N, C-alpha and C positions, 0 to 999 in steps of 0.2 A: 900456172896464173898469177905469179909471185908481182910479176909489175904490175899487175892490173892492181891484187890486193894494195899492192906498194903504193900504186896511185889514188885509191878510195881510200885509204886512210889519212893519206895527206890532203886529200881533196874536202875528207868531212871533216879536219880539223880548221880547214879555213873556214867553211860553209859553221862552222860552231862559234868562230871569231862572229863572225858577219852576224850570227843570232843573237850576241851579246848585244852588239849595235840597236837592232829592234826594239822597239817597244813591246811590251807583250801584249798580246791580241782577245780581249772582253766582247763578247754577244750577244745580244739580248734574243731571247725565243721570241715566238707570234705568237700570239692568241688572242683569237678575236678582234684583230686591227691593229692589236697595241705591243709594243718591243716590251717585255718585261723580262728581268733577272726573276731566278728561283730564290728560295731559302737556303740554299748549298751549292755550290759547283764544284766540277771536279776538270780534275787538268787536263789540256792536250800540248803535244810532244811532236816534236821535229824527229822524225826515224831516223835520218842522214845523219845525226847528231844527238839525239837524244836529249836535247834542249827543251827548256820547256815553252811553248807557243801562249801559251794564254790559258783565256779559264773559259768553263762552255757551265750554263745553267745546266743542273742535276735536277729534271721533271719530276716530280712524284704522281702518284696515280689522281692524287687533285687535278696537279696542271691539264695530264690526260683528259680525265672528266671534262675540265672546265674546256680542254682545246676540240673536245667531240661535240657537247655543249653546244657548242658557236658553231660548227660546220652543222649541228642538224636544225640548229635555227634558219641559219644563215640558205640550209637547203630547203627546209619548210615555209616561210615568211616571207623572203623578197623573190624576184624575178630574177636571181642570175642563173638558173633554168631552163628556161625560154627567152630570155632574152639574149637573143643571139648578138645582135651589133654591140652592146654590152660588151658581151664574152671575148670577139673578135678586139675590139679597143684595146681591153686589157692584155690580152699576148702580144699583141703589138709592142703595149707597151713594154711588158716584159723584156720583147727580146728586146727595144730598142736600151733598154734596162743593164742588162746581161752586155750590149754590143759596149756600151760606155762605160762599161766599168770591167773589164776586160782584164785588161793585164793587171786590178787589182786582183780580181777574183787568180789570177796566172800565177800572183806569187804567193797567195794563200795555199795554191794547191801543191805548189811545188811544196812548200815549204811544209805541208802539213800531212798531206800522202804520200807524198816520196817521189810523187811522179817528176820523170826526165823531163825540163825545161822544154826538148824537143816532141815529146808526144803529147803536153799541151795544146801543141799546135795540130793536135790531130782528137784521139777519141775519148783524151783525158779535160777538152776543153773549148776550143774552136768546132768542132763537132758538133756536140749537144749542145752549144746554142744557136744553131742550124734546127734543131729540134723542134724549137720554140715557134718559129717560121714556116717550118714545115705543117704543124698544126693548125694554126690562122690561116693559112693558105688553103688548106681540106675544109676547115672550116665554112668559108665565106664561102662556098660550092655545096657540101656537101645536104644533099637529098637524105631529108629524115621522114619523110613519108613514102611509100611505096601505093599504089593505085595496082590492086590484085585482080579487078576488071568485077562483071556479075556472073555470076551463076542463078537460074533453075532451080529452087527449093519448097517442097510444099505449096503448090499450085501459085508460088509467087516469085518477083524478080528479085536479087540481092547483091548489092555493091557492097564488096569488103577492098578494107583498107589497112596498111600496116603502118603506124607511127612509132619514130624512136626514140626514146626520152632517159635523161639522164639515170643511171645508175642509182644515186644518192648520196652517202656520205662513204668519202673513202678513206681505208687506212693505209698508206705508204711506209712503208718501212725500208731504208735501204742499208749495205754492207757497203765498205771501205773502201774496195780497190776502185770504182769509178765512181765516183759520188754523185759530181756532175750531171754527168750520160745517164744516171740510173735517175739520182732525181728529176730532173726534167722528161726524162723517157714515161714517167710515172706522172708528171704535173701537169706538163704541158695537155695530152689529150687526153685527162679528169676531167679539167677546167674547158676545154674545146667540146667535149660532152654535156657541160651543164653541174655538173658533181663537183664537191667541197670538199677539201683534201684537210687530213691531217697527217703531216709528213715527218717523220721523223729519222733523223738523221742516225750515221752509226756510231759510236759512242767511243771509236779510235781516231775518229777525224773528225769533231762536231761543228767545229767552228765555217766548212767550208759553205754546209750546209746551211746553218743557221744566217750567214752571210745572205742567200738566197730569200730567206725570209725579210732580211732588210731592204731590198732590191723592190721586194712585192709590196712592201707598206708604205717606202719613201719616196715608189716610183712609177706606180700604176693606178688604177680608180679599183684594184677589186674592193670589192666590199670586206667588212669586217666579217673575221666566221668563213667566210669563202674557203682562205689558205692558213695555215696553222702550221707553226715550224717548232719541233720542239727538240730537245736535246739530254740525254740520259744516260746513265750508265747502269741502271734500276731494270732487272729482267722484267720485275711485274709491270714497269709501264707497256713495253712489248707487247705481255700477257693481257694486257686491258685493251690496247688497239686490235687484238685481234678476235676478242669476246663478247665486246660490250653490244648490248642487243641495240643500240641508236647505228651500229657501224653498217652500212648494207656491202661493201665489197672491201676486200683486203689486198694487197698487192704486195710483194714482198719479192726481192732477191735475196739471195745466200746458198747456206748447206741447204742440202736435203733431210739431213735430221733437223734443223730447225723445218724446215719448209712442212716437213712432214706435222711435226709438233701442231704449227700453224694451221691444217689443213685438220688436223683431227679439233682441236680448239675451239676453229669457227662453222663445225657440223651444229654444235648444239641450235647455235640461230638459224643454219644454213645460208653463211653468207655465201656469196662470188668471190670466190679465191682466184687469182692467178699470180703461178709460184715460179719464177723463173731461178732456178737450184744449179747444184753442181754438175761438173762430165769431168771424162778422162776418152777424151778426146782423140780419134786416130787420125795421123794421117800417113798414107802408103805410101811408098813407091814403089813402081814398077820396073822391070827389067829395061825396059825400054826409054826410059825416065831420062830428063838433063839430071846425072846427079849432081852435079857440082850445085847447080841452081835449085835443085830439093833440099839439099842439105844444108845449103846456106836459109834455106827459106823456112827450113826448121830451126835451126841455133837464132836464127832469131827473132821468131815467134815465140818459141817457148822463155828466150829473155824480155822479152815487154813486158815492162810495169812486172820486173823483176817475177817472171808465171804467175801472177795475182790476177788471172784471166779464169772464168768459168769454161770459154769456150774455147782456152788454146791448146793444140793438137799436142799431148804431153806423152801421149804415146807413137812411138815409130816405128812402121811397119816394112820390114825390108824384104829383100829374093835372099833366103838361103846363102845363095853362091855368092853375093854380094855384100854382105855383110861385114864385112872387114873394110874395105873400098866403101862402103859410104858412111862407116863411123868414122873412118879418118879425117874424111871429107866432112863430117859434123863437127868433128871437136877442132880443127882447124876454123870454121866459122864461128864459134863459141871463144878462141884465140883471139879475135877478134873485137868481141864485144870489149866494149869501153864503160867498167864498172866502177862508179863514182859518186862524184857530188852532181843533184840532181839540179842545182842552181846551173851546171857549165854545158852549155848548148853541144859539145860532144860527146858529154854523155847521152850513153840510150839503156842502160840499164842503173836503175836507185837502191834504193834498200826495200826491204820488205817492211811490213806495217810497224811491227814488236818485235822485241824481245822473246812473247813467248811463241808468235808466228814463225819465228827462224830457229828454235830449240824444236819445234814440231818437225818441221823441212829436214835439220841435222840427221834428228832420232830416226824419219821415214829411209833417210838415204842410208846412217849405219844396219838398218836394219835389213836395207833390200842387199847390200854386200854379204851382212851376215846372211843371206838365203840363197847367196849363190850369184848374185848378179856383180859385172866385171864395173868398178870406178877408173871412168878413163878419163874423166875432166871434173875438177871442182870437187865437193865435196867438203869444203872446208868455211866458213865462218869469217867475216871479213870487219875487221874493230878500228875505228871505235865507229857506232852507230848500228843499224840491226840487216849488216849486208851479207850475203848468203853468193858464192862463187857460182856462176854458170854451169850444171853439173850434166855430165853426162853415162847413161849406166846401158851398158852391154847387156848381147846376152841374157834379157830377161825372160825370164816366166812369164808368158801370158797371162796364168793365175796366180801370182805369186800377188802379196800386196802393195807393190811399188805400181802394177799395170793394173790396180782394180781401183786403188782408194787416191781420192783428188788430194793431190800432195800443196798446192795454191802456193807454188815457189817455184825458183829456176831450173828444173829438173828434166832430164827429157832420157824415159824410157826405150829404148832400142829393143825390140822385136824383130826375129826372124819367121819368114812364113816360107812353105811347099809352092805354092801356083795360087791363082787367082780365090777359088773356093776358099782357101786356105787364111787366106787376106782376108774374106768375107767374114769369116765365123770368129777369126779373133777380133776384129773391129767393131764384130755385133757382140762381143764377150764381155757385158760388161752393164751395170744396174741403167749406166747413164746414156745417152741419145743426144746430148744437146750439138753439138759441131762435128765436121770430119773434112778431109781434102785426102787430095787423091793425087799423083803425077805419073803423065805415061804420056807418049808419044802419038798412041792411038786418043785423040777424044773421046771417040764413042766407046771406046772402052773403057775408058775413065768415068764417061757416063754410065752405062751398064752397072758397072762397080759402083759408084757412086748413089744410084737408087735402091739399091739394096743394105744402102745404109742406113741402120734407124736411128737417124737424127734430124734434129728441127732445119739445119742449115750444111753448106758443104762448099767446099772450094775446088777448083778443078784448075791444077797448073796455075795456082798463087792468086785465082780469082779473086775479088774480096766483095763481101755480099753485105759487108756490117755499113750502114747510109739511113737516114730517119726513114724511108719511104719502105723498108724490106720488111716485114715480119721475125722478130727473134723469137725464141723459145724451144723446148727441145720435149723430145721422143721421151717416155718409158719414166725416172724416178728423175731427168733432167727437167721437171714440170709441168704447168698445166697453163695453156693460153700461150697468147704470144703479145710481147711488146715494139711498137713502132708498127712505124706500116699503119695503112687503113686500119686494117684485123689489130693493131693494136689501141686504135679509135673506140673501135664499133666491144672491145671487153668490158668499155664503162659506159655501154649504153643496153637500155632492155627493150624487149620491144614489146606494143600493146596492140593488138588485132582489134577490128572494128566491121560490124556490120551491121546495114539500116535495108529496108524495104524500100521497094523503087518502086511508087506510085504510077503508074501510065498516065501519060498525058490526058488529062479532058478527064479524068474521074475523082472522084471524090477522098480527099486526104483521110477521111474518117474510116479507122478498120471496122470490119463486120463483128 
């Protein structure tokens, strides 16, 4: 990987020079329809170079209180939750604004998130913009009422129906890895449902989420208080958003340990909680699979956004008899990954988000080798910036730390199995259950195995399930609820059941 390392260092140096030419980005938070600063700010850095990009308002608990109060007022005292036409118009406007400012958002995403340019043409930007259109289309034709017909009870006939209404004020808390996708996957369905929202971006890359707030304020008719966007480095702000009695629902994407704390914190006020948490997903390659195709799929998947994806298949399960052969093929695939400057259209893998995250990944790799795993490729930092080599570990113990804990870096653990039953057992040997994959020439066999793996999503022979209309979420400690699709919309709704007495025609309306 020495060639890749040199290439990355050279590209990063060039990117650093470009960063010096850029003016620093300063964004405002959005509270009650107004773009405002805070008393203090905190910096945002380019993870490819370490260069300062700009400053974001460091919201206090007072700012968060003001945002929650605005969202509460907008929900309780305006017609936002009941005015479908207004919500539809505003969603269409938001989609248009995102589309018109797409290239500005692209450059900021590349600079602040460290996402390779080619990835912004997919799940880092272009595909998320389509989420807003999807929910606008869904809202246009969604039936908020369901007729359950009549029953006879207590000597009378009763007409029953169900109406669906907005859940209320929503706190939406984002991680750093896919901020555009996750912000819009929370914001768009919540707004379509009629909720009001307080959206908090990740402290590692706050500017891109604040840019969304600016578009809302300057290019839509969304009323004041309906959307509030905060940035903060203070833990107490996130805590307030999950415990405040005026917040009705919390949607959070991030680590499982933090998700547990949010779930516990929300229990005092019995809020609705949607959690999309960690993963340690397994890709199973059977002996009848196309090994080169599966190996290339495994190699490029683990390097997608430098492995910073909760649903990435970070465990590769292979037949024991073919372990070494598949390891060689995966190693060759990793050698083809172009690591370097994310502004370069040819780059396939950029940096990790921070020096702290890179240190965590490196420490886990070192412990894995000490525990007996074989380091086949990678395992080294690349400077400048916060890059880490694509890393392949073979002969991994399925109970070891590297096979059980989420790394959130470009590290693939290869685990041998004996037969189908063993593969299923190892795949399910995890407290997580977010995603998985299987490769086999026999699709019926692949499907049988896929149905036995306890995960919320699954890929068969490279199939891609990720799209705005597909529910996404996990089993076990990978989360609660679903994001995207119709299911993601209905997470933001409550159901109210009604009944009335049916008075026969020709009789008095008065009851005895």
